[in-house]
C-alpha positions in Angstrom: -4.9 -22.2 1.7 -4.7 -23.7 -1.8 -1.5 -23.1 -3.6 -1.5 -20.8 -6.6 -1.5 -22.5 -10.0 1.9 -21.7 -11.5 0.5 -22.0 -15.0 -2.4 -19.6 -14.4 -0.6 -16.6 -16.1 -0.3 -18.7 -19.3 -4.0 -19.7 -19.2 -5.0 -16.1 -18.7 -2.9 -15.0 -21.6 -4.4 -17.6 -23.9 -7.9 -16.7 -22.8 -7.3 -13.0 -23.7 -6.0 -13.9 -27.1 -8.3 -12.6 -29.9 -9.5 -15.3 -32.3 -7.9 -13.6 -35.3 -4.5 -13.7 -33.5 -4.6 -17.4 -32.5 -2.2 -19.6 -34.4 -2.9 -23.2 -35.4 -0.6 -25.8 -36.9 -1.6 -27.1 -40.3 -0.2 -30.2 -42.1 0.7 -29.7 -45.8 1.8 -32.6 -48.0 4.1 -31.8 -50.9 2.2 -32.6 -54.1 3.8 -31.9 -57.4 5.7 -28.9 -58.8 5.6 -25.9 -56.5 2.5 -27.3 -54.8 1.1 -28.7 -51.6 -2.0 -30.8 -50.7 -4.1 -29.7 -47.8 -7.3 -31.6 -46.7 -7.2 -33.3 -50.1 -7.1 -30.1 -52.1 -4.0 -29.1 -54.2 -2.6 -25.6 -53.4 0.0 -23.8 -55.5 2.8 -22.7 -53.2 3.0 -18.9 -52.9 4.0 -19.1 -49.2 7.2 -21.0 -48.6 10.8 -19.6 -48.8 11.9 -22.3 -51.3 12.7 -19.6 -53.8 14.6 -21.7 -56.2 12.6 -24.9 -55.7 15.6 -26.8 -54.4 14.1 -28.5 -51.4 12.8 -31.3 -53.6 15.6 -31.2 -56.2 16.9 -34.6 -57.1 20.5 -33.6 -56.6 19.9 -32.5 -53.0 17.8 -35.6 -52.3 20.7 -37.8 -53.6 23.2 -35.9 -51.5 21.2 -36.3 -48.4 20.5 -40.0 -49.0 24.2 -40.7 -49.6 25.1 -38.9 -46.4 22.7 -40.9 -44.4 24.1 -44.1 -45.8 27.7 -43.1 -45.1 27.5 -40.8 -42.1 24.3 -41.7 -40.4 21.2 -39.6 -39.7 22.5 -37.5 -36.8 25.9 -36.2 -35.8 25.6 -37.6 -32.3 27.5 -34.9 -30.5 28.5 -31.2 -30.6 31.2 -30.1 -33.0 33.8 -29.9 -30.2 33.2 -33.5 -29.0 32.8 -36.0 -31.9 30.2 -34.3 -34.1 32.5 -32.7 -36.7 32.5 -34.6 -40.0 34.6 -33.8 -43.1 31.2 -32.7 -44.6 31.0 -29.8 -42.1 34.5 -28.5 -42.8 34.2 -28.9 -46.6 31.0 -26.9 -46.6 32.4 -24.2 -44.3 35.4 -23.8 -46.7 33.2 -23.7 -49.7 30.9 -21.0 -48.2 33.9 -19.0 -47.1 35.4 -19.0 -50.7 32.0 -18.2 -52.2 31.3 -15.3 -49.9 34.9 -14.0 -49.7 35.0 -14.5 -45.9 37.9 -16.0 -43.9 35.9 -18.1 -41.5 32.5 -19.8 -41.6 30.9 -21.9 -38.8 27.7 -24.0 -39.2 24.8 -23.8 -36.7 21.7 -26.0 -36.4 19.3 -23.1 -37.0 19.2 -19.5 -38.0 17.7 -18.5 -34.7 20.7 -20.0 -32.9 23.1 -18.4 -35.3 21.7 -14.9 -34.8 21.8 -15.3 -31.0 25.4 -16.4 -31.3 26.3 -13.5 -33.6 24.9 -10.9 -31.2 26.6 -12.5 -28.2 29.9 -12.3 -30.1 29.6 -8.6 -31.0 27.9 -7.2 -27.9 27.9 -7.3 -24.1 26.0 -5.6 -21.3 28.0 -2.4 -21.9 27.1 -2.2 -25.6 24.6 -0.1 -27.3 22.8 -2.0 -30.0 21.1 0.1 -32.7 18.7 -2.1 -34.5 16.4 -1.6 -37.5 12.8 -1.4 -36.1 11.8 -4.5 -38.1 14.6 -6.9 -37.4 13.9 -10.6 -36.8 12.8 -11.8 -33.4 15.9 -14.0 -33.0 18.1 -10.9 -33.0 16.0 -9.3 -30.3 16.4 -12.5 -28.2 20.2 -12.2 -28.8 20.2 -8.6 -27.5 18.2 -9.7 -24.4 20.7 -12.5 -23.8 23.7 -10.1 -23.7 22.0 -7.4 -21.5 23.0 -4.8 -24.0 21.0 -1.5 -24.3 18.7 -1.5 -27.3 18.0 1.5 -29.5 15.9 1.3 -32.6 16.1 3.3 -35.8 13.3 3.7 -38.4 13.1 1.0 -41.0 16.0 1.3 -43.5 16.4 5.0 -42.5 20.1 5.6 -42.6 19.7 9.3 -41.6 18.0 8.3 -38.4 20.7 5.7 -37.8 23.4 8.2 -38.4 21.9 10.7 -35.9 21.7 8.0 -33.3 25.2 6.8 -33.9 26.6 10.3 -33.6 24.7 10.9 -30.4 26.0 7.6 -28.9 29.6 8.4 -29.9 29.3 12.0 -28.5 27.9 10.7 -25.1 30.5 7.9 -24.7 33.4 8.0 -27.3 34.7 4.5 -26.2 31.3 2.8 -26.0 31.0 -0.5 -27.9 28.4 0.0 -30.6 26.6 -2.7 -32.7 24.2 -2.1 -35.7 21.7 -4.8 -36.7 20.0 -5.0 -40.0 18.8 -7.5 -42.7 19.6 -7.5 -46.4 16.1 -8.7 -47.3 13.4 -8.2 -44.7 11.2 -11.3 -44.6 7.9 -9.6 -44.0 8.5 -6.4 -45.9 10.4 -7.5 -49.0 12.5 -4.4 -48.6 16.3 -4.0 -48.4 18.6 -1.3 -47.1 21.5 0.3 -49.0 24.0 -2.1 -47.6 27.1 -0.4 -48.9 26.0 2.9 -47.3 25.1 1.2 -44.1 28.5 -0.4 -43.8 30.3 2.9 -44.6 28.2 4.6 -41.9 29.1 2.0 -39.3 32.8 2.1 -40.3 32.9 5.9 -39.9 31.4 5.6 -36.4 33.5 2.6 -35.3 30.4 0.4 -34.9 30.2 -3.3 -35.6 27.7 -4.4 -38.2 25.8 -7.7 -38.2 23.9 -8.3 -41.4 21.2 -11.1 -41.6 21.3 -12.4 -45.1 18.9 -15.3 -44.5 16.4 -14.4 -47.3 18.8 -12.7 -49.7 21.4 -15.5 -50.1 20.8 -17.5 -53.3 18.6 -14.8 -54.7 20.0 -11.2 -54.4 23.5 -9.8 -55.0 26.2 -10.9 -57.4 25.7 -14.5 -58.2 23.1 -14.8 -55.4 25.8 -14.1 -52.8 23.7 -11.6 -50.9 23.8 -7.8 -50.7 26.8 -7.9 -48.3 29.1 -9.6 -50.8 32.4 -7.7 -51.3 31.7 -5.3 -48.4 34.5 -6.1 -45.9 33.2 -3.6 -43.2 30.5 -6.1 -42.3 31.6 -7.7 -39.0 29.4 -10.8 -39.3 27.0 -12.2 -41.9 24.4 -14.8 -40.9 22.8 -17.0 -43.4 20.5 -20.0 -43.5 20.1 -23.2 -45.6 16.3 -23.5 -45.1 15.4 -21.0 -47.8 17.0 -20.7 -51.2 19.5 -23.5 -50.4 16.6 -26.0 -50.0 18.1 -27.7 -46.9 18.2 -26.8 -43.2 20.6 -25.2 -40.7 22.5 -22.0 -40.8 26.0 -20.4 -40.6 27.9 -17.3 -39.5 30.7 -15.9 -41.8 33.3 -13.3 -40.8 37.0 -12.8 -40.5 39.4 -15.1 -38.7 39.2 -13.2 -35.4 35.5 -13.3 -35.1 35.5 -16.9 -36.3 38.0 -18.0 -33.7 36.1 -16.2 -30.9 32.9 -18.1 -31.9 34.8 -21.4 -31.8 36.2 -20.6 -28.4 33.2 -18.9 -26.7 29.9 -19.4 -28.6 27.5 -21.2 -26.4 25.0 -21.9 -29.2 27.9 -23.6 -31.1 29.6 -25.4 -28.2 26.5 -26.8 -26.6 24.4 -27.9 -29.6 24.6 -31.2 -31.4 26.2 -30.6 -34.8 24.1 -30.0 -37.9 22.9 -33.4 -39.2 25.1 -34.8 -42.0 22.3 -35.2 -44.5 21.4 -31.5 -44.1 25.0 -30.5 -44.5 25.3 -32.6 -47.7 22.0 -31.2 -49.1 23.2 -27.6 -48.3 26.5 -28.3 -50.1 24.5 -29.6 -53.1 22.3 -26.5 -52.8 25.3 -24.2 -53.0 26.5 -26.0 -56.2 23.0 -25.7 -57.6 22.8 -22.0 -56.9 26.1 -21.4 -58.7 24.9 -23.4 -61.7 21.5 -21.8 -62.0 22.2 -18.1 -62.5 19.7 -17.8 -65.4 16.9 -19.1 -63.2 17.9 -16.7 -60.4 17.8 -13.7 -62.8 14.6 -14.9 -64.3 13.0 -15.1 -60.9 14.0 -11.4 -60.1 12.6 -10.3 -63.5 9.4 -12.2 -62.9 9.1 -10.6 -59.4 9.1 -7.2 -61.0 6.4 -8.1 -63.5 4.3 -9.4 -60.6 4.8 -6.0 -58.8 3.8 -4.2 -61.9 0.7 -6.3 -62.3 -0.4 -6.0 -58.7 0.0 -2.2 -58.8 -1.9 -2.0 -62.1 -4.7 -4.0 -60.5 -5.0 -1.4 -57.8 -3.1 -3.0 -55.0 -0.3 -1.2 -53.1 3.0 -1.9 -54.9 5.0 -4.4 -52.8 8.3 -3.1 -51.6 11.7 -4.2 -52.9 13.0 -6.2 -55.9 13.2 -9.8 -54.5 10.7 -12.7 -54.4 8.9 -11.6 -51.3 5.8 -9.5 -52.2 3.8 -8.4 -49.2 0.3 -7.3 -50.0 -0.6 -4.8 -47.2 -4.2 -4.8 -46.1 -4.0 -3.5 -42.5 -6.8 -5.3 -40.9 -6.3 -8.8 -39.4 -9.7 -10.1 -40.4 -9.3 -8.9 -44.0 -5.9 -10.6 -44.3 -7.4 -13.9 -43.1 -10.3 -13.5 -45.5 -8.0 -12.9 -48.4 -6.0 -16.0 -47.4 -9.2 -18.1 -47.6 -10.2 -16.4 -50.8 -7.0 -17.5 -52.5 -7.2 -21.0 -51.1 -10.6 -21.4 -52.7 -8.8 -20.6 -56.0 -6.1 -23.2 -55.3 -3.4 -20.7 -54.1 -1.6 -20.9 -50.8 -0.5 -17.6 -49.2 -0.5 -16.9 -45.5 -2.0 -13.9 -43.7 0.7 -12.3 -41.5 -0.7 -10.6 -38.4 0.7 -9.1 -35.2 2.9 -9.7 -33.3 4.9 -10.8 -36.4 4.2 -7.4 -38.0 3.2 -4.1 -36.3 -0.4 -3.6 -35.3 -2.5 -2.3 -38.2 -0.1 -3.7 -40.9 -1.6 -7.2 -41.4 -0.7 -8.5 -44.9 -0.9 -11.4 -47.3 2.7 -12.5 -47.8 3.1 -13.6 -51.4 6.3 -15.5 -52.2 7.3 -16.1 -55.8 9.2 -19.3 -56.7 11.1 -19.7 -59.9 9.2 -22.9 -60.7 5.7 -21.5 -60.4 3.8 -22.6 -63.6 2.9 -20.2 -66.3 -0.4 -18.4 -65.7 0.0 -18.2 -62.0 0.0 -14.4 -62.0 -3.3 -14.2 -63.9 -4.8 -16.7 -61.4 -3.6 -14.6 -58.5 -5.0 -11.3 -59.8 -8.4 -13.0 -60.6 -8.5 -14.6 -57.1 -7.7 -11.4 -55.3 -10.5 -9.5 -57.0 -11.0 -5.8 -56.3 -8.7 -4.2 -53.7 
């Protein structure tokens, strides 16, 4: 008898995938201010997370180049072997001072950092109460711990409070962990972080706040919405968005920081963040602190875009930050709108399930501070009638 094909389940899954759900890689060449070139055509960037336009900033490029010349391209080992450079520790201290946190550790990616954070704050006996729309990396972290997952309605603190009270009533000593984000990447929405932290403190629950999309943009001086709130157990952040570099970090108190150093698998068993990325992230941190007027102007511009989209008949995008999702519901319509914008020289990506819930496909519009004047008028004209 012929042996079964071990990859047959994968082939069957791919065969069942609807055309509108199939993903494809696409190469985009940077091409001028806030723009890409695709298949020879220029496209204005309304898709990336480069909110402050720092990824091609000369200061970051110089910092990365100098680091390559002095430190090499890669770290060559994990932080606990020979991979720690002065650059790593300097950036960790600078981030800690900027965020008001006792300890910061760098990670190669935000996905790894989030897994590490959940593993630090939960085990198989923990109940994790997570916002229904949290990032996939946090769900993977929960699976890795074996913790029991409970979900609360998006940014609904009343629902969370009821679930926390029920969990405490059923098992007063049970370890509880709450997961949320300060700026949801596909929704553009934010919770009331101060109220969220107070609720967790009152119920003795740890709070992990993913600040990946808020840092550099939201909160006092771009420090995120968790800044100054000490009841947050851990903050995760990334350098691949407003910072204009790559990599990630976790920030917390001395106890959590030391536990991560002693026990975190994603930290211990990963090659250290590459020196040029560390140097560029440090330059990005300096740039963020020096460009407060640009940050504030970006937020003001985002509100004007929301007003204009609503006035044109589109559903008003949630939130106050630079992520403006245009909900259309149907996968095919979202893809058609993406193509419609590209024909007008604008790049925005249709977001479909499983990234977002079924029936909530959307065009994810992202505003950069360096988008040229007249971009909003071009967008409204290209979108046409709702």
